[in-house]
C-alpha positions as CSV (number, residue, x, y, z in Angstrom):
1,M,-85.1,246.4,-66.4
2,Q,-86.0,243.3,-68.4
3,I,-89.8,243.2,-68.6
4,V,-91.6,240.1,-70.1
5,I,-95.3,240.5,-71.0
6,T,-97.4,237.8,-72.6
7,G,-100.5,238.5,-74.6
8,A,-98.9,242.0,-75.0
9,T,-100.7,243.4,-78.0
10,R,-104.2,243.9,-76.6
11,G,-106.1,244.8,-73.5
12,I,-104.3,244.7,-70.2
13,G,-101.0,243.4,-71.6
14,K,-100.7,246.3,-74.0
15,A,-101.7,248.8,-71.3
16,V,-99.0,247.5,-69.0
17,A,-96.4,247.8,-71.7
18,A,-97.5,251.3,-72.5
19,L,-97.3,252.4,-68.8
20,F,-93.8,251.0,-68.2
21,A,-92.7,252.6,-71.5
22,K,-93.3,256.0,-70.0
23,D,-90.3,255.5,-67.7
24,T,-87.3,257.6,-68.5
25,I,-84.9,254.8,-67.8
26,P,-84.6,252.4,-70.8
27,H,-86.0,249.0,-70.4
28,H,-85.7,245.8,-72.5
29,F,-89.2,244.6,-73.3
30,F,-89.8,241.0,-74.4
31,L,-93.3,240.8,-75.8
32,C,-95.2,237.9,-77.2
33,A,-98.7,237.5,-78.7
34,R,-100.2,235.5,-81.6
35,K,-100.1,238.2,-84.3
36,K,-96.8,239.4,-85.6
37,E,-98.3,242.5,-87.2
38,E,-99.7,243.7,-83.9
39,L,-96.4,242.9,-82.2
40,T,-94.4,244.9,-84.7
41,E,-96.7,247.9,-84.4
42,L,-96.4,247.8,-80.6
43,S,-92.6,247.5,-80.9
44,V,-92.3,250.6,-83.0
45,A,-94.5,252.6,-80.5
46,L,-92.5,251.5,-77.5
47,S,-89.0,252.0,-79.1
48,S,-90.1,255.5,-80.3
49,T,-90.6,256.8,-76.8
50,P,-88.0,259.3,-75.3
51,A,-86.3,256.5,-73.4
52,K,-85.8,254.5,-76.6
53,H,-86.5,251.2,-75.0
54,T,-85.2,248.0,-76.5
55,V,-88.1,245.7,-77.7
56,T,-87.8,242.1,-78.7
57,I,-91.0,240.5,-80.1
58,F,-91.9,236.9,-80.6
59,P,-95.1,235.5,-82.2
60,C,-96.3,232.8,-79.9
61,D,-99.4,230.7,-79.5
62,F,-99.7,229.5,-75.9
63,Q,-101.6,226.4,-77.1
64,D,-98.1,225.1,-78.2
65,N,-95.6,224.4,-75.4
66,T,-92.7,224.3,-78.0
67,Q,-93.4,227.9,-78.9
68,I,-93.5,228.9,-75.2
69,K,-90.1,227.2,-74.7
70,A,-88.7,229.0,-77.7
71,F,-89.8,232.4,-76.3
72,A,-88.2,231.5,-73.0
73,D,-85.0,230.5,-74.7
74,L,-84.9,233.8,-76.5
75,I,-85.1,235.7,-73.2
76,L,-82.5,233.4,-71.5
77,K,-80.0,234.0,-74.3
78,T,-79.5,237.5,-73.1
79,G,-77.9,236.2,-70.0
80,Q,-79.8,238.7,-67.9
81,P,-82.5,237.7,-65.3
82,V,-86.0,238.9,-65.8
83,D,-87.0,241.8,-63.5
84,I,-90.8,241.7,-64.2
85,L,-92.8,238.8,-65.7
86,V,-96.4,239.5,-66.5
87,N,-98.3,236.3,-67.3
88,N,-101.2,237.9,-69.1
89,A,-101.9,235.6,-72.1
90,G,-105.3,234.0,-71.9
91,I,-108.4,233.1,-73.7
92,Y,-112.1,233.1,-72.8
93,Q,-114.8,230.9,-74.1
94,P,-118.3,230.9,-72.5
95,G,-120.0,227.7,-71.6
96,S,-121.3,225.6,-68.7
97,C,-119.4,222.6,-67.5
98,Y,-122.3,220.3,-68.5
99,N,-122.7,221.4,-72.1
100,E,-119.6,223.2,-73.3
101,Q,-117.9,221.8,-76.4
102,E,-115.5,218.8,-76.0
103,G,-112.0,219.8,-75.3
104,Q,-112.8,223.3,-74.0
105,L,-111.4,222.6,-70.6
106,E,-108.2,221.3,-72.0
107,R,-107.8,224.5,-74.1
108,M,-108.6,226.8,-71.2
109,L,-106.1,225.0,-68.9
110,Q,-103.4,225.0,-71.5
111,V,-103.5,228.7,-72.3
112,N,-104.6,230.2,-69.0
113,L,-102.7,227.9,-66.7
114,M,-100.0,225.8,-68.3
115,G,-98.6,228.7,-70.4
116,A,-97.9,230.7,-67.3
117,Y,-96.6,227.6,-65.5
118,H,-94.1,226.6,-68.2
119,L,-92.9,230.1,-68.9
120,T,-92.4,230.9,-65.2
121,R,-90.5,227.6,-64.7
122,A,-88.2,228.4,-67.6
123,L,-87.4,231.9,-66.5
124,V,-87.3,231.7,-62.7
125,L,-83.9,230.1,-62.0
126,P,-81.8,233.2,-62.9
127,M,-84.2,235.2,-60.8
128,I,-83.7,232.8,-57.9
129,N,-79.9,233.1,-58.3
130,R,-80.1,236.9,-58.2
131,K,-82.7,236.8,-55.4
132,Q,-84.8,239.4,-57.1
133,G,-87.8,239.8,-59.4
134,H,-91.5,240.1,-59.6
135,I,-94.1,237.8,-61.1
136,F,-97.6,239.0,-61.9
137,N,-100.2,236.4,-62.8
138,L,-103.4,237.7,-64.4
139,C,-106.1,235.6,-62.7
140,S,-109.6,236.9,-62.8
141,I,-112.5,237.7,-60.5
142,A,-113.7,234.3,-61.9
143,S,-110.9,232.8,-59.8
144,I,-112.8,233.6,-56.6
145,Q,-116.4,234.1,-57.7
146,A,-118.2,231.4,-59.7
147,Y,-120.8,232.6,-62.2
148,A,-123.2,231.1,-64.7
149,N,-121.7,230.2,-68.1
150,G,-118.2,230.5,-66.7
151,G,-117.4,226.8,-67.0
152,S,-113.9,225.9,-68.0
153,Y,-112.7,229.5,-68.0
154,S,-113.5,229.8,-64.3
155,I,-111.9,226.5,-63.6
156,S,-108.7,227.5,-65.4
157,K,-108.5,230.8,-63.6
158,Y,-109.1,229.2,-60.3
159,A,-106.2,226.9,-61.0
160,L,-104.0,229.8,-62.0
161,S,-104.8,231.4,-58.6
162,G,-103.7,228.2,-56.9
163,F,-100.4,228.2,-58.9
164,T,-99.9,231.9,-57.9
165,R,-100.4,231.2,-54.2
166,N,-98.0,228.2,-54.2
167,L,-95.4,230.2,-56.2
168,R,-95.7,233.0,-53.6
169,E,-94.8,230.6,-50.8
170,E,-92.1,228.8,-52.7
171,L,-90.2,232.0,-53.8
172,K,-90.4,233.9,-50.5
173,P,-87.0,232.7,-49.4
174,F,-85.4,234.0,-52.6
175,G,-86.7,237.5,-52.4
176,I,-88.9,237.1,-55.5
177,K,-92.3,238.7,-55.3
178,V,-95.5,237.1,-56.6
179,T,-98.7,238.9,-57.1
180,G,-102.1,237.6,-58.3
181,I,-104.3,240.1,-60.2
182,Y,-108.0,239.5,-60.0
183,P,-109.8,242.0,-62.3
184,G,-113.6,242.1,-62.7
185,A,-115.1,243.2,-66.0
186,T,-112.5,245.1,-67.9
187,F,-112.9,246.6,-71.3
188,S,-110.5,244.2,-73.1
189,S,-110.8,242.2,-76.3
190,S,-113.1,239.7,-74.5
191,W,-115.8,242.4,-74.4
192,E,-115.4,243.8,-77.9
193,G,-118.6,244.0,-79.8
194,M,-120.8,243.8,-76.8
195,D,-123.2,246.6,-75.9
196,I,-121.7,247.6,-72.5
197,D,-122.4,250.8,-70.6
198,P,-119.0,252.4,-70.1
199,N,-119.9,253.3,-66.6
200,R,-120.3,249.5,-65.8
201,I,-116.9,248.3,-66.9
202,M,-113.3,249.1,-65.9
203,E,-110.6,250.4,-68.2
204,V,-107.5,248.3,-68.9
205,S,-105.4,251.3,-67.7
206,D,-107.0,250.7,-64.2
207,V,-105.4,247.3,-64.0
208,A,-102.1,248.5,-65.5
209,K,-101.7,251.3,-62.9
210,M,-102.1,248.8,-60.1
211,I,-99.5,246.5,-61.5
212,Y,-97.1,249.4,-62.0
213,A,-97.6,250.6,-58.5
214,A,-97.1,247.1,-57.0
215,A,-93.9,246.8,-59.0
216,H,-92.4,249.9,-57.4
217,L,-92.7,249.1,-53.7
218,S,-89.6,248.6,-51.5
219,P,-88.0,245.2,-51.5
220,Q,-89.5,244.6,-48.0
221,A,-93.1,244.8,-49.2
222,V,-95.2,242.8,-51.6
223,V,-98.8,243.1,-52.7
224,E,-100.0,239.5,-52.7
225,D,-103.4,240.0,-54.3
226,I,-105.0,242.8,-56.3
227,I,-108.8,242.6,-56.6
228,L,-110.5,245.2,-58.8
229,R,-114.2,245.4,-59.6
230,P,-116.3,247.9,-61.4
231,Q,-117.5,250.5,-58.9
232,L,-121.1,249.4,-59.5
233,G,-120.3,245.7,-58.9
234,D,-119.8,242.7,-61.1
235,L,-121.6,242.4,-64.4
């Protein structure tokens, strides 16, 4: 399979890559993130598994659409359609709509929404032609539950959820599955350095396992939405 994961070197993205890498059938991973050193380290780990997966890495800042296009072009040059696309790249900045810094909404929308939008548009035509593929968009519980100090982040994730739902309807006739992932508090890089009780927050592997399971259903079934929350409720 050809598996594309954005924001692949940390948190949920890295956990998804690691889980698929356990497969005995060789995959071709296309991984992007901002830091080349972290991508290289992950590439070595995935290609060293028994299946000896092929790994292509591409340093990419999702604030720059030209870099997103270059990543898509790299994938398209293989001539093989994408089997699984995990739109995971995202950033979080706290703040309220009325007092967050100028330009924060634009940054949140660019990385959390437009990055997924442009990359999906670039890669989806070969998937349509083959009538097969699965797109996962990492939304957030913030997409469906407003909270104080969520500001532009919540707005951007709400918009990503809307994109996901539209995409699901548009791609139904072509056999392409679209799944929205809505995790609550998950111990990813956004929570690093915070004093969090481990019993109050999910593990990134929890989310990865749900994505993996959804990707292995029969062609006749699709999980449209996956909502995960800490057992004791939202933080």
